[in-house]
C-alpha positions as CSV (number, residue, x, y, z in Angstrom):
1,M,0.0,0.0,0.0
2,G,1.5,3.4,-1.0
3,K,2.1,6.3,1.2
4,K,-1.0,8.4,1.9
5,R,-1.1,11.8,0.3
6,A,-2.0,14.6,2.6
7,F,-2.9,18.0,1.4
8,Y,-1.9,21.2,3.2
9,D,-2.5,24.6,1.6
10,K,0.9,26.2,1.7
11,K,0.0,29.2,-0.4
12,D,0.7,32.6,1.2
13,H,-2.7,34.4,1.6
14,S,-1.3,37.1,3.9
15,K,-1.9,39.9,1.3
16,V,-5.7,39.5,1.6
17,I,-6.6,37.6,4.8
18,G,-6.6,40.6,7.2
19,E,-8.7,42.7,4.8
20,Y,-11.1,39.8,4.3
21,Y,-11.7,39.5,8.1
22,K,-12.4,43.2,8.3
23,L,-15.0,42.9,5.5
24,F,-16.5,39.8,7.2
25,D,-16.9,41.7,10.4
26,R,-18.4,44.8,8.6
27,Y,-21.0,43.0,6.5
28,D,-24.4,43.6,8.0
29,G,-26.7,43.3,5.0
30,T,-27.1,47.0,4.4
31,N,-23.7,47.6,3.0
32,A,-23.8,44.8,0.3
33,K,-22.7,46.9,-2.7
34,S,-19.6,48.2,-1.0
35,I,-18.7,44.8,0.4
36,K,-19.2,43.1,-2.9
37,N,-16.9,45.5,-4.8
38,Q,-14.2,45.0,-2.2
39,L,-14.5,41.2,-2.2
40,I,-14.2,41.2,-6.0
41,R,-11.0,43.2,-5.6
42,L,-9.7,40.7,-3.0
43,I,-10.5,37.8,-5.4
44,Q,-8.5,39.5,-8.2
45,K,-5.6,40.0,-5.7
46,D,-5.6,36.4,-4.5
47,P,-7.9,34.0,-6.6
48,Y,-6.9,31.1,-4.4
49,F,-8.1,32.5,-1.1
50,L,-11.6,31.0,-1.2
51,D,-13.2,32.6,1.8
52,S,-13.6,35.8,-0.3
53,Y,-15.7,33.9,-2.8
54,L,-17.8,32.4,0.1
55,L,-18.6,35.7,1.6
56,L,-19.5,37.1,-1.8
57,Y,-21.7,34.0,-2.3
58,E,-23.5,34.7,1.0
59,V,-24.0,38.4,0.1
60,L,-25.4,37.5,-3.3
61,R,-27.8,34.9,-1.8
62,D,-28.9,37.6,0.8
63,E,-29.7,39.8,-2.2
64,K,-31.7,36.8,-3.8
65,D,-29.3,36.9,-6.8
66,F,-29.1,33.1,-6.7
67,E,-27.8,32.7,-10.3
68,E,-24.8,34.9,-9.7
69,A,-24.2,33.3,-6.3
70,E,-24.0,29.9,-7.8
71,R,-21.6,31.2,-10.5
72,V,-19.3,32.5,-7.7
73,L,-19.5,29.3,-5.7
74,D,-18.7,27.2,-8.8
75,E,-15.6,29.4,-9.4
76,A,-14.5,28.8,-5.8
77,Y,-15.1,25.1,-6.1
78,K,-13.1,24.9,-9.3
79,K,-10.2,26.6,-7.6
80,A,-10.5,24.3,-4.6
81,M,-10.3,21.2,-6.9
82,E,-7.3,22.8,-8.7
83,L,-5.6,23.1,-5.3
84,I,-6.3,19.6,-3.8
85,T,-6.5,17.1,-6.7
86,D,-3.5,15.6,-8.5
87,K,-2.9,15.4,-12.2
88,N,-5.4,12.5,-12.4
89,D,-8.1,14.5,-10.6
90,K,-7.7,12.3,-7.6
91,W,-8.4,13.7,-4.1
92,P,-5.8,13.6,-1.4
93,D,-6.1,10.8,1.2
94,I,-6.0,13.4,4.0
95,L,-7.5,16.9,4.0
96,E,-7.6,17.8,7.6
97,W,-9.6,20.6,9.2
98,G,-7.0,20.8,12.0
99,W,-4.6,22.4,9.5
100,L,-6.1,25.9,9.7
101,E,-4.9,26.8,6.2
102,N,-7.1,24.1,4.7
103,R,-10.3,25.4,6.2
104,H,-11.2,27.9,3.4
105,I,-11.0,24.9,0.9
106,I,-13.0,22.5,3.1
107,R,-15.7,25.2,3.6
108,T,-15.9,25.8,-0.2
109,I,-16.4,22.1,-0.9
110,L,-18.9,21.8,1.9
111,N,-20.9,24.8,0.5
112,K,-20.8,23.3,-3.0
113,A,-22.1,19.9,-1.6
114,I,-24.9,21.7,0.3
115,S,-25.8,23.7,-2.8
116,L,-26.0,20.4,-4.9
117,W,-28.2,18.9,-2.2
118,E,-30.5,22.0,-2.2
119,N,-30.8,21.7,-6.0
120,N,-31.6,17.9,-5.8
121,H,-28.3,16.7,-7.3
122,M,-28.2,14.0,-4.6
123,D,-25.5,11.7,-6.1
124,E,-23.1,14.6,-6.7
125,A,-23.8,16.0,-3.3
126,L,-23.2,12.6,-1.7
127,N,-19.9,12.2,-3.6
128,L,-18.6,15.4,-2.2
129,F,-19.8,14.8,1.4
130,R,-18.3,11.3,1.2
131,N,-14.9,12.6,0.1
132,L,-14.9,15.2,2.9
133,L,-15.6,12.5,5.4
134,K,-13.1,10.0,3.9
135,T,-10.3,12.6,3.9
136,N,-11.1,13.8,7.5
137,P,-12.9,11.0,9.5
138,N,-12.8,13.3,12.6
139,D,-15.5,15.2,10.6
140,N,-15.3,18.7,12.1
141,V,-17.8,20.0,9.4
142,G,-20.5,17.3,10.0
143,A,-20.4,15.7,6.6
144,R,-21.7,12.4,8.2
145,Y,-24.9,14.1,9.2
146,Y,-25.6,15.3,5.7
147,I,-24.8,11.8,4.2
148,L,-27.2,10.2,6.6
149,A,-29.9,12.7,5.9
150,I,-29.6,12.1,2.1
151,R,-29.6,8.4,2.6
152,M,-32.8,8.8,4.7
153,N,-34.3,10.7,1.7
154,M,-34.4,14.0,3.5
155,S,-34.3,17.2,1.5
156,L,-32.1,20.1,2.7
157,E,-35.2,22.0,3.5
158,K,-36.6,19.3,5.7
159,F,-33.2,18.8,7.4
160,E,-32.8,22.5,8.2
161,K,-36.4,22.7,9.4
162,R,-35.8,19.8,11.8
163,F,-32.3,20.7,13.1
164,D,-31.4,24.4,12.5
165,R,-31.7,26.4,15.7
166,G,-31.1,29.8,14.1
167,G,-27.7,29.2,12.5
168,Y,-26.4,26.3,14.7
169,Y,-27.3,22.7,15.4
170,D,-27.9,21.5,19.0
171,N,-27.5,18.1,20.6
172,E,-30.5,16.7,18.8
173,L,-28.5,16.3,15.6
174,P,-25.7,14.0,17.0
175,Q,-28.3,12.0,18.9
176,W,-30.4,11.5,15.8
177,F,-27.2,10.4,14.0
178,E,-26.3,7.9,16.7
179,R,-29.8,6.4,16.5
180,N,-29.8,6.0,12.8
181,Y,-26.4,5.6,11.2
182,K,-26.1,1.8,11.8
183,K,-29.0,1.3,9.4
184,F,-26.4,2.0,6.7
185,P,-23.4,-0.2,7.3
186,D,-22.3,0.1,3.6
187,E,-21.9,3.9,4.3
188,F,-20.5,4.1,7.8
189,D,-18.8,0.8,8.8
190,W,-15.4,2.1,7.5
191,W,-15.9,5.4,9.3
192,E,-16.8,3.7,12.6
193,K,-13.4,1.8,12.4
194,A,-11.5,4.9,11.3
195,I,-12.8,7.0,14.1
196,K,-11.5,4.6,16.7
197,N,-8.0,5.7,15.6
198,Y,-8.8,9.2,16.6
199,E,-9.9,8.2,20.1
């Protein structure tokens, strides 16, 4: 068995990161136009710092410009794939959340997967959620919850209605997962074994 390939984003994003966090803190829904223009400038300055795209995606969705929001998310997702995949388009074996520099990439892939789920592209969404879980079994972003929900034929709308508590999930979600994930051994047996290595 070959050596596992781990991905760590080693690009230097220091030219934009400070400015991005200022914009993130300033955005309040009333200053969308100004924030959008500055985010576009940040993207031009560093096309591989993906949080700029994600905030722009959020602003555009708040404005109900869903078509443009999806275009921005697609662009971020393409950049994420350019960063992490090898010349054969293969994902790394390890893409850890614990490496802070990877988080903007993982957030982008997660947002793309959720968008696919929202738009009823279940197989594509599942594929991304599965890759996120496989490359980081510790699962800091909760990909396993989304996988289980899709396998249980839940729409994103139904999932959010049941578990969203105003922007966060409470203890009901992990409890629901614990009660139900063993119904899908084909999906979670490998994860159950892998997670024991983290304990």
